[in-house]
Residue, then its C-alpha position, 0 to 999 in steps of 0.5 A: v617378407c622378413n624383419s630386419t633381424e631375419l634379414e641380418e641372419i640371411v646376410y651373415d649366413l650367405d656372406v652378402g657383400a652388398f645390396v641391389v635395392s629396387w628403385p620403383t620409379e613411376p612409369n615416367r621415371r620420376t620418384g614417387k611415394e614408393c621410392g620414399k618407402v624404400l628410402h625409409v627402409l634404408d634409413v631403418l637398416a642404416e640406423r640399427q645398432n648393427p647397421l645392415i647398410s654402411k660403408n662396409m655393406p653398400f647398396t645400389f639402386w636398380n631402376t625397376h622401369l628400366n629396360l636395358t634393351t631400349h636404352p642407349s647406355k648400358n650404364d644408365w642403371l648405375l645412376s644414383p637417384m640424384e643423377e637420374h633426377m638431374r638427367l630427367q630435368d635435362d631431358e625435360e628442358t631439351n623436350s621443351e626447347n624442341a617443342f618451342e622450335v616446332l611451334 
């Protein structure tokens, strides 16, 4: 674990061009308290005097519960949190409709 100044040194020493950020969803793939902590850290890094997150230093989320061997689409891991939320809502609606049909 390092502070933002140490992270800045690492970024510049290694010529980092972007970040892959762990997106620790719950096992049911919903966002929870841990995702809020990640967003807080990203805010801190973006609001520094020398921002580590910016248009010039982008980031993407990596869904930590995603298993690419069981997912049909290799592009699932590229979804933004909002896209993932929308997809989960669609899945729930489909499951609700299917459950109704079974009754």
